[in-house]
N, C-alpha and C positions, 0 to 999 in steps of 0.2 A: 451554508453554515461554516463559520470559521472555527479555528481551534479554540479561540476564546469563548465563542458561543457554546461549543461542545463542553468545555470545562465548566461553564456556568450551569448548563443543563445537568451535568453529572453531579455537581455540588448540590444543587437543589433537590434532585431526585434521591440522593443518598444521605442528605442532611450532614454533609461534611463541608469543611472550608474549601474555598476555591483553590488554595495552595495545595491542600491534600488531594483534591480532585486532579489538579494539574500534574502532581507527582505520580498519581496512579496512571493517568493517561500516558505520560512520558515513559513510565516503566513498561507498560503494555506494548507501546510502539517500539521501544528498544528491544524487548524480547522478540518481537516479530522480526525486526531488522536483523538481529544477531542470528536467529534461526535461518533466515534466508541467506545470509552470508555463508553459512555452513552448508547450504544446499538442501536444507530440510524444508518440508512442507509444514505449513501452519493451518490447521483446520479448526474453524470456529463453527460448531454444529448449528445450523439454522441461519448462519450469516454468510459463510463462504470459506474458500480456501485460497491462501496465498502460496505461491510456488515460484521456482526459478526455472526459466527456460533458456535455451541457447538460441541465439539469432545468428545465422550464418553470415559470413562475409559477403558483401555485395558491392556492385558498382553504383555510384550515385553521381549527382551533378551539383556543382557549386552554383547556387541560384544567382549570385552576383555576377560571376564571370561566365557561367555556362560551361566551365571546364569540367571534364570527367575526373572523379576522385574515387578512391577505393575506401569503402567503409569497412573497418575490421569486424571480425566476429565479436559477439558480446554476450554476456549473461544478463538477462533482463527479468525484472519481477513481473509476475502475472497474478491476476485475481479472477477467480471464478465464483460468481454469486451463488449462494445456496438457494434451495427451493423456497424457504420461508421469506428470504429477502426478495426474491423475484416476485412472489405472490403479493407481498406488501406494496411493491412499487406499481404493480398492474392496477 
C-alpha cells in the first residue's frame, strides 16, 4: 500500500476529501516525527510503539573497495508492534 492508497482509504472510510485525509495523515506523521526527534516514545494502543534507540559505533566494510571504515554511533527509530497488530497479521 502506498501513501496515496492510504489517503484514498482514509478519505473513503471517513467520508472526507482526499486533501483533508492527506492533511490529517501528514499531521499525524509529523507529530510522531517531532516526538521522536525529542526522544519521546509514541504509543498507539493496539497498534504499536515508536521509540528512539542508540546504535553504538562499529567497524564496517566498504562493499566496493573492501576497505575497513568506521561507522559512527547514531540514534535510530524503532517500532514494536502491539498485540492487536500482531494478531491481525497472523
